[in-house]
N, C-alpha and C positions, 0 to 999 in steps of 0.2 A: 091344456091337459093332454095326456096321451102317454106314450112310451118313449123313452129316450135312453141313450147310452150314457152311463155314469162313468166318466173316465177315472174317477177315484177308486171305485170298487170294481171297475171293468165288467159291469153287468148291465143288462137292460132293465130299467125300472119304470114304474108308473108314477105319474105326478106331473107337476108343472115344472117347466124348464126355467131356471133363473138365468136369463141371458147376461145379466150384469156380472156374473161370476167369471165370464170369459172376456178378457181384454176390456173390462168395464163396459161391456155391451157396445163397444165402438164409440162411446161417449168421451168427449175430451175431459169433462170434469165430473159431473154427478150422474149416476145411472140409478133409476128407480124401477125395480121389478114390478110388473103389473099382471093382472089376470091373463091378458092376451098380449104378451110381449113386454116391452120396456119403454121407458121414457127418459130422454136426456134432458138435463137442466144445467144451470150454471150457478156458480157461487156468487155472493154479493159483489156488485161492481162489474159484473159481466152479464151478457145477454146471449140467448141462443141466436146463432146466425140463421136468418130466414132462408138463405140459399143452401145451407148445410146444417140440418138440425142436430148433428152430432158435435158441431164446433161451437165454441164460445168466443165472443168478441168483447173487448173492453168497452165500458160505458164511461161517461164523464164522472159518475159517482166514484170511480176507482182512481180519480185524479191522475190521468196519464199525461197531462200536459205540464209544461214548465210553469212555475209560479208567474202569474200575471198574464198568461196566454189564455185566450178564450177557448173554451171547449164546447163542441156541438155534437150531440148524439145523432148519428146517421144510421141508415139500415146496415152499413158495413162496419159499424163501431164508432168509437170516439174519433172525432176529427179536431186536431189542434189548429188554432189560428196562427198568425204570424208572431214572431218574436217581437218584444218591445223595441222601439226605436233605438238604434245604436247597438243592437245585438243581432246575431245571426245563429241559425240552426247548425250545430256542428255534428249532427247525427245522433246525439244523445240528449242535448239540452241547449238552451239559449246561452250563448257566450258573448262577452263584450269583444268588440273589435279592438285590437292592439295597435296603437299608432306606430308608424314607422319612425325610426330615429334618423 
């Protein structure tokens, strides 16, 4: 609470500042206004990064890995295992090796 400048009416007004109204409070996904500040949170399948509470990282529940690849949740987000035998990671997904003619 206190007085703050309201950019819309260009006046000084009393009340609580809603930090979420400006650049989503600095939150990557969800900003919730609170009595003393605001809180960042993430949508389903994402988790708050413990090193940067404004950032969201993917979790295994968002299925970020190629089908058949093991997913492990880590403090830095989902970590995908190796591609199945006979396939390689092409930067987007697991692909089959093409035999040379």
